[in-house]
C-alpha positions as CSV (number, residue, x, y, z in Angstrom):
1,X,-41.6,57.3,142.4
2,X,-37.9,58.4,142.3
3,X,-36.7,60.6,139.4
4,X,-33.0,60.6,138.3
5,X,-31.4,63.3,136.3
6,X,-27.8,63.0,134.9
7,X,-25.5,65.6,133.8
8,X,-21.8,66.1,133.1
9,X,-21.5,64.3,129.7
10,X,-19.6,66.0,126.9
11,X,-17.0,65.6,124.3
12,X,-13.4,64.9,125.3
13,X,-10.2,63.7,123.7
14,X,-8.7,60.2,124.5
15,X,-6.9,60.3,127.9
16,X,-9.1,63.1,129.4
17,X,-11.6,62.9,132.2
18,X,-15.3,63.7,132.7
19,X,-17.3,63.5,135.9
20,X,-20.9,62.5,135.6
21,X,-23.5,63.4,138.2
22,X,-26.9,61.9,139.0
23,X,-29.4,63.8,141.2
24,X,-32.1,61.6,142.8
25,X,-35.4,63.2,143.7
26,X,-35.7,60.8,146.6
27,X,-33.9,58.3,148.8
28,X,-32.8,55.1,147.1
29,X,-30.5,52.2,148.3
30,X,-28.2,50.6,145.7
31,X,-27.4,52.8,142.7
32,X,-25.4,52.2,139.4
33,X,-24.1,53.4,136.1
34,X,-24.9,51.8,132.8
35,X,-24.1,52.7,129.1
36,X,-25.5,51.8,125.8
37,X,-24.1,52.8,122.4
38,X,-25.9,52.8,119.1
39,X,-26.9,49.3,118.2
40,X,-25.3,47.9,121.2
41,X,-26.7,46.2,124.4
42,X,-26.9,48.0,127.7
43,X,-23.7,47.5,129.6
44,X,-23.4,47.8,133.4
45,X,-20.2,49.5,134.4
46,X,-20.4,50.2,138.1
47,X,-22.7,49.8,141.2
48,X,-22.5,51.2,144.8
49,X,-24.7,49.2,147.4
50,X,-26.2,50.6,150.5
51,X,-23.1,50.1,152.4
52,X,-21.1,52.2,150.0
53,X,-19.2,49.3,148.5
54,X,-18.4,49.9,144.8
55,X,-18.2,47.1,142.2
56,X,-16.8,47.7,138.7
57,X,-16.9,46.0,135.3
58,X,-13.6,44.9,134.1
59,X,-13.9,47.4,131.2
60,X,-13.7,50.4,133.4
61,X,-12.0,49.2,136.6
62,X,-8.9,51.2,137.6
63,X,-10.1,54.1,135.5
64,X,-13.6,54.9,136.7
65,X,-14.7,55.6,140.2
66,X,-18.4,55.6,141.6
67,X,-19.2,57.8,144.6
68,X,-22.1,59.3,146.3
69,X,-22.8,62.4,148.3
70,X,-25.7,61.3,150.6
71,X,-26.4,64.9,151.8
72,X,-27.0,65.8,148.2
73,X,-28.7,62.6,147.0
74,X,-26.2,62.7,144.2
75,X,-24.3,59.8,142.6
76,X,-21.1,60.5,140.7
77,X,-19.0,58.7,138.1
78,X,-15.4,60.1,137.7
79,X,-14.1,58.8,134.5
80,X,-10.3,59.0,133.9
81,X,-8.1,57.8,131.0
82,X,-11.0,57.8,128.7
83,X,-10.9,55.9,125.5
84,X,-12.8,56.1,122.1
85,X,-14.5,52.9,123.1
86,X,-16.0,54.6,126.1
87,X,-18.2,56.6,123.9
88,X,-21.8,56.0,124.7
89,X,-25.0,57.3,126.3
90,X,-24.5,56.9,130.1
91,X,-27.4,56.1,132.4
92,X,-27.9,56.3,136.1
93,X,-30.1,53.7,137.7
94,X,-31.3,53.1,141.3
95,X,-33.3,50.6,143.3
96,X,-34.6,50.3,146.9
97,X,-32.8,47.0,147.1
98,X,-29.8,47.2,149.5
99,X,-27.7,45.2,147.0
100,X,-27.6,45.2,143.2
101,X,-25.3,44.2,140.4
102,X,-24.3,45.8,137.2
103,X,-25.0,42.7,135.3
104,X,-28.6,42.6,136.2
105,X,-30.2,45.8,135.1
106,X,-33.7,44.3,135.7
107,X,-33.1,44.8,139.5
108,X,-33.1,48.6,139.0
109,X,-36.6,50.2,139.1
110,X,-35.6,53.9,138.4
111,X,-33.5,55.2,135.4
112,X,-32.4,58.5,134.3
113,X,-32.7,60.0,130.8
114,X,-29.0,59.5,130.0
115,X,-26.1,61.8,129.2
116,X,-23.9,61.5,126.1
117,X,-20.2,60.9,126.4
118,X,-18.0,61.1,123.2
119,X,-14.3,60.4,123.3
120,X,-12.3,61.2,120.2
121,X,-9.0,59.7,119.2
């Protein structure tokens, strides 16, 4: 069983930046970031497969960057040019599968507890 612990959320003004971190207790393969606002469906925003290839949802492409430090078993999400609509709870997810996709959350077997991001206008 792999545990994921996110950190780095907070409050920021529009146009600002935040970097989220997700520490995994064990080795996984494909990992990703999701978000869910109150009363909203879970939205996949970025994944990174076992070859390190990132894929982004259109809503964050060009603003967010997913990366991983394998030595630290830590996944990151650098978020730039934040907008009020980015306000949400952000979740890290992982799977033993070598490939995954942000629009299929059922592929991920491990989830973190989430970290809140609030962007004010």
